[in-house]
Each structure stands twice: as C-alpha cells, then as structure tokens.
N, C-alpha and C positions, 0 to 999 in steps of 0.2 A: 565262394569259389571253389568248395568239395564240389554244389553244385552244375557250374559252368565244367569242372571237370567228370564227372560223371556224363554229363548231357554232352561232353564229347568223347567217350566211351561208345554211348550206344550209338552215335556217329556214324564211329569208324567201324563198328562193325554190321550198321545198317552195309556199311559201304563193303563192307566183305561179304558179304549176303549176297549184294547186285555181279560183283567179280564172280562168284562160286555159280550162280544162276546162270551169267553170262558162260560160263566157260565149257559146264555141265550141258548147258543148248547144243554148243559148239560142237562135243564131240559123241553126242547123240547119235546125228544121223551117221558119223564115219564105226559107229560097231559093226561087227562083223562082215564090213562092205568089203578087207581087203583081202586077196587070195590067199596071202601070207599070214598061216597061225599066229607067227608068233607076234605081226605088229594084231591082230583080232588082237589080242591075249596085254599087249601092253596099250594095246586104251579101251579093253574093258576097266586094265586093272587102274589106269588115268580117270578112265567115270566114276569108278566106289570110291577111289580115294575123294571128289571131287565130293561125292553124294557123302561121305565121312563127315568132310571137312566142313559140311554148310550142316551139317547138325549138330556138331560140336559147339561152331559159331552160333546159330541158334539158342542150343544150350548156354551160352556165355552169356548171351544179348536178355534171355530170360532170368537167370540170377541179377543182372545189372538193371531190369523194367522196374519203377516207382513203388513200393508195396501198395500206392493210393491212386486212382484211377483220373483224378483230378490234375495231380501234375502231369502223367499223360498225356489228358485232354487239352489242356492247358499249352503242354508240349508243341501240341499237333494244332496249336492256333498260332503259338509265333513264327510255328517254319512256316505256314500258308502265310502269314500275315510281311512275313520275309519276302517268300515269294510271287506278292500282294497280287495273290488270285481271291 
C-alpha cells in the first residue's frame, strides 16, 4: 500500500513539473514585449516564480525517488507496458 502511495505522489509531482514547464514556455516569449514596464515586471516576476516552483517540485521528486535504481527501472517498465508501447 505504501508503495502505491509513493508511486502516486511521484506521478503527481511529475504532472506538476509538466504543468510548470508548459506555463514557463508560455510566458517566455512574452518577456519584455510589452510597452508597459509594469506589465514587463509582472511577467518577469511570474516567470521567475515558475522557475523557482519547478526547482522546488523537482527537489521534492528527487527526495521521493526510490533509493535503488531497480525499482525505478521496474516502475518505468510497468508504465511503458500500461501505455502499450
């Protein structure tokens, strides 16, 4: 049961990383494009906040990673089988 819980937590963190990466990619082209300095400042702040959040989520994911590489490899193999690849 604990393994399923940990696996779910890792999946949730991976999903959060993907969402943050998507948001970061969305805001990157908009940096410095507005004639308003306030808008540019808000965009830069939002972009930096996304980068910090992404780093924190990655750190949390690394802490939850299993200590042995075998379980991580088997977890990946199970995910690939479920996807049908």
